[in-house]
N, C-alpha and C positions, 0 to 999 in steps of 0.2 A: 504493498500499501503505498502510497506518497503521501509526504506530511504537507499539510497547507504551507503556503507561501508565508513569511514573517511579513507584517504589513509594514513594517520599518524598512524590509528589504524592497517591497513593492514601491512604496513611496522614494525610497531612495533611486530605484530603477526609473521611475516615471521623470524625475528631477533630472537625471542623467539623460533621459532622453530627450527632454525638453531643451535643454541646454546643447546638446549634439544637433538639434533640429535648426535652431537658432545661429548655429556657428555655420552650418552647411548653408544656411539662407546666407550668411555674411558673406562666405567664399564664392557663393554663384553670383552676387549681386557686384562682388568686385571684378570677376572674372567676364562677367557676360553682362554689359552696361545696359541694354534693354532690359533684361530680365531686373535687373537691378533698380531700375527706374519703377517696374511696375511692383517689386515687393517693397520699396520704400513708399510708395503710395497707398498700401494696402495696410493695416494693421495687423498684418500676421504674427508677428512676433508678440504682440499683446495677446493675441488671441491662445497662441501656443501657450503662453506662461499661465495665462488666466485657466486652460483646461489642465495644465499639469497640476496646479494648485488645487483646482477641485478634485481631481483625481487623488492627489496625496491627502485632502482634509476627509474625505470619503472613507479612506481605506484605514484613516487612524481612527475615525467615529467606530467603523466596523470592529476593529481589534478590542474595543472595550466590552 
């Protein structure tokens, strides 16, 4: 039987994934200027961070 994942581990992985997505978007926007201007015009970074925060909070609440 597999053990359930630790909420802290899930939250950490979600935070790391959000950070990786933000860094990847920054690299793409620096390498490809048309994509960079499109990324800067949309609140993608803010949306990713909000979703990661919501996921982390839900995981921590479920662990209690």
